[in-house]
Steps between C-alpha positions, in 0.01 A plus 500: 500500500224281633521663838517838331190412301313414819602833649376684196153348515461490879714774660321491836602144594848370571524159653783471752678243289517757218628798706865412437426493127341846514796639694727369223287695254619824664820453297310482171589760234137527389314795650160333490623193688671721757186706553279195544755326727518809721123525516472134606771533762334818636175320555687205653688732742178669615375175651728514808846499662556134418479571127741792536750270669452247221578760236811601690619142517441454127723803425227730364626816670824562305349472145208720619742776606656493151154550350463834685709657223331314213404705199143372491272701727270205582789273595648777713163570665437127579850450643455808723166369623655162593794658685266734684312193629807288568682776692285436805695175553809553717716259301405671177591835652842366591558370148382827341749694712777268390397538133508880538179566313410817680593731212286291259198515734538874557521548125143369476385812689567724200205726413455345157435154647143389540318506836503121539879494478511788757276304731708180509838674486403705809360183658837332446681801651260512795566133575876543455528821706425322824864379498783743590727398209220550253433847645858592427473365145177690433658819638821461309317428171288817533175324578360772726432761232277281276323364810410853614381581146274194502327624818297708257411200283129464417518133596442436876710182499799691361448762772469240770811308393704819457414648840562164667844485340573858602389422855743209517780713355429784744623284789853583376627850581668544159173428323316743731747772410451424128122513538538855630726594208246360253221694671296183563280639781244682281440179298464296821259750648282475184456131574306593818219598263486151348178302532699189589575469879806286441661776292412761762636279775829440320533870431453582869748228600755643259443853635541360854842374408637792299375766744748372757739734313486871574519604132211273404285650775567845361407382146180344632404828665584704192281274287198536727556152635347590837175591324490160332555328833230704673253407228577136555463536880170692463345238272329234708477266204881491493535388863710201387761757387498705816772298671750564223390859452562566870841343470591742221353787698714403801809530285387838366460631855876488541518787253452836672334672206263210456420521873394861461291409196329214684432718802325753278285238337376349826638159422637469856146463635440239231802306628356502850164389367665204324684403813196527726218367286646244262460135586771386259828448694725599211316828456530572873869406489578728202299784647700470821822497293387815322430664837849396616674662207287813512559534876873554456409863425440696828210698349333186374547340844331796655213475252463126561492566876219748453316232297548260794697253293619340824157338562512345153847362554416352839197329338730357231716344769210266570486379140529127434741563214867515599589736215240750619634478860855561380392800289306647794801459731721674245251784468489537880880508521500799262192675638644500856748764382202729563482571872119494500497161332758370741277605789194339344670163468579507870147392586404330172749312295774400739304211659414370151864529392609301806260224397652498151835430656365153573392436140603182323634711214851633552430782248209617711708485818772705334257767378331523843840533670592782254182689587565457872863611458391830346212545745716450808799710388514819710150432639480382860121465497514255205787311668284451811198410289698230316619356829154507652369314197739214600738578219828413678477124462405483128765764419771293675376192313550683167870541580536136400317558169645397163440843353762764563251785459270355770792459742625856441151649544432301818838597644415865433170475692671322792777761506233769519330310785829460688519876537238459772643335812185304601471359149866418499454288812207318335713434195771347717244272656426369151866397448561776246878498531516136400272569202744764377773246435365401157460858370849592624639211293303598190681572172254782416637843593158648576426217744847534652446872548156463662616211722797707626270795558270272699794384716587868564148573623435180697832422669460785749524295819728230637244216460444571132870525429566177687230325301651630175841374602369158612310468171821550301391835365821695568706311240282593198456849639875556508529359150253765379752766600703382196208557260559715192152643536506835686162457672579147618836616638341800672221298663744222600724763662201639685408150618854430619503831686182402682622146573829631641317666788629249753843350556410137433360587156790734426749222581312257275478746215872566530562122487302486176718772348249790509756747627751428222230523234370829640851640516552412135166656406578820680826532309301521176347836412234335280407209728494655843185648659405656827379169638824319414699760692256490792504119505879494510506738794221314680680169462811648656314686773322187607812287483733722695766231536536500122475875472781554748721240333440649154497873572677528835236742621185490714308823544318609816177370346648152451413347837706195591275217619567166652665267251717767338853385425807673367680266264748764386532669164389302192521596134194561285369172356641297790244288677466561874439174678201486735572513873399135545756385246770708660417363844527141377850559356810397691721779635764621263759776461238721330385816668249440779136557410351733761145415607243725668226305673315590820245221456524161662329181392157434651597137555649411840768231475532201728738557788724206410581662166697781667795272556573500130478875444868559450551208258231574246478802269202690346253293308637170625316492835258708695720486808731789410221751466300349781793526744526865412130547572543329836785736590278785391231396740751466783638848437155652476399343828806616694529849355370802700278764348760780512635584152839589646530164674400297191861426411554185311875464552821700526647656190774242482250316283474135595195357333255415781312244295819331393642497852188344639503251221855404590401455862216276396739296290715429805196404704382268230820294529415422865146401415570253222398206720140609459528526127349161417198538728426851371538404137144373458352801675705735284380335181138521609531870581668571169224312317236695688651842416313647197689625193853501644807539294673186387777437253331205338144628535421731207129510588559655842489875546835668529567783744790745477743493793371707789718772651452512871742786561343719233162438663642640822650796314163587355338474838767721665504779240119502496501562877795730534549689171156513337355727776767770434329792332800675343599333176871583525514362851321186381755451222793561733364259760435226244845547346665457837281197574597337168870573555480353852344175368755475218818530704497864607697798372795420281774750418624529145848398605383171661245406237728236351540340846127479565485129419151488355595253226590225748180568693288460189682181400438351842130581471479334157673193637281480811179555296624265226374751245601808306186671627565696814218676690594865550429487873766232558776721362685659795792635304377685197641761268344750266261279301393295805423804706330689216265210437419460871439879530262496201313191622449647853424849365224359280351323803459820695421737215827687444533575132844411366656357190757222468784554254761243398850628422822335390730275703247395763376851560133583555333787673167654593370834383233700680319821408477771764367855504757776512347748745773756426383527142133562574339694216176695482279529803292184532712311246676181606881513506673303222603137550863406489658158472736369771708184529473320837834398655476152650874421529735777597277740694161319534210738483684777313310643201714605205351715228508326166767621260705628797859394542444296813202321345709409201778372725253282689360356183825430321773452763 
């Protein structure tokens, strides 16, 4: 009782050694002792955070929470005051949540309680409401309704604490919805008339949060909230509130009816005035945000353009505040939907935006890239202006940014630039294809889509596609075809279609599985798109070897080029090996792979290498192909200029190159005494030859086997058949020529005695490969002759298709005009399809679907 006696006589002083004793008094049954103990503890807690922590350690919080429901009003008031003060301590907050005292604190907000209890109970709730769990507890215990009621309290501290608590609660969407149900907006708007700036500021902050919801904006409008905001903005003495007022106004401008109201009141000019004349960055920023939201309406954009808002926004780009720059960029990105504004920014704005791309702030770079993306879309003048302002390099640099939005925006600008060929070349000089690798590998679908779109617009020439392939960009691009996002899949298909424009890329894309993925996509009604279908066809049309193996058909527009090979029929999903791999394989009992190649290597072999030509197959030495080239030169030098005299050999069909090779082999046996002395010279010459094929030299460039005889065929038909002016005569002459080179006319009865299989087997053995150049085949049946006819026809411009049938059958179809069925005067006669006979009656044309054409195709 001694300590209690001291407290009674000197309530203002508690020595630290007596604090524990006073805390114990909180358990006293006497009301007077409780009241005095609470008063002393309150004064002790006011002195600082250290004292609050001490009280927590001494266990004062739990008995204080029990006193909240005490019958004595003074005890209850004093306990509430202490908890209001202590609740600013984080550890106390945690303990209060665990003790579940929220209902007891909210009970202190009852109308019959005195103002002082209201003040500290709301202070306690304001401190507690900063934590999410406490927000939930306040909401669940019905704390919002008494808090809204207390906004009309005559005591400013109660108002301040109540609105602060409501502001914290409004961060949660459930609480915002409840605030609308409880019609809180009129009470909050009344606080704008308060004489205390902190209350006005908290009210504006709360309105700024709740007006993010459409319904709240409508309620604000219906309660003349816009008038309240305008009064704040028009009062110079309240300039410290203008920032928040503009923020609320910006939200209101998303409401169409509010937009009309604001337009009628002339507040739009006021917004421009704030943006142009204010020296406070936050005011400028919020004014720019308000302009942005208002500008989404076409009529408001037009009005802003008439007010020359563009000059104001360009000026804001030069602000030292990053937030203002970002807001100005966002406003520009919306304003450029107006064609007049877009034209204005061509001369003023784009250079400043390009400079912002080099900012230290990634947020600024992203906003600037967004503005440029909108400015350059469908506007060539702005694209050129951005390039002339040296925008290419900083835009490419942004592709390696950490912000997905910045990457997507920069990729959009670069894709717009790539539409212009001169700019596309400049972009390639800045290593743009390599920079695309990161965005293509992004996990963000927007970035993936823009990166794929950029590939589609930039990979328009061989150099760019080669750079993309060398950078490893094809693998992630093909993976994007599997995306579940429609836009990503569409843009990736477009990019693959562009990349498949040459055979090397088409082969690589096929190796990566693009064709199988596209085929699967096109089987799905929901996943396929026009680009996926076009990409599939482009891949096949630029990889004719694969197309013929898969479909068994080449149209007249599918021109066979050097390097084409007929592997035979393959099933969908089966991988077609590249020609190089096939050439490096040992001969087997598999069907011979037919090669079309009129090119010869640019590298001249050493003479001593010819001796080995018959012993070494494709890909194992350069001598096989080089010996063929040497024979080619000899034939060319000895041949006369007359097309009729340019006969390679009789139709009996001995392979000239093979025969000469055999002769050389015999001669080499006689000259073996010189072998040792020539060995050193041979090695030197081989070492000096650049990029020759070698089995153990993966770094050296590989060349497909050259076909000397086919080169001669091309030369002969170009001289003798190409000049013929009548198309039917051309076809007949070429058919007879092909038949002559492939063993001549063969009757149906003697077809089984033709002996072509043995001939092909001998070639495979002599070449030590399954790959047989078409020109070396001197005994060929349907599919050999049809391929040779198509290859030669394509060289001299005769349009024909190549069709694979069953059981080794293949044929060529040509379209000819039927003069007998000529229609109206001046109209062209109809085209009819004919099958070209290359076997039984070479040169005969059989109308498709006729009996004799069917016999030829199926016999």
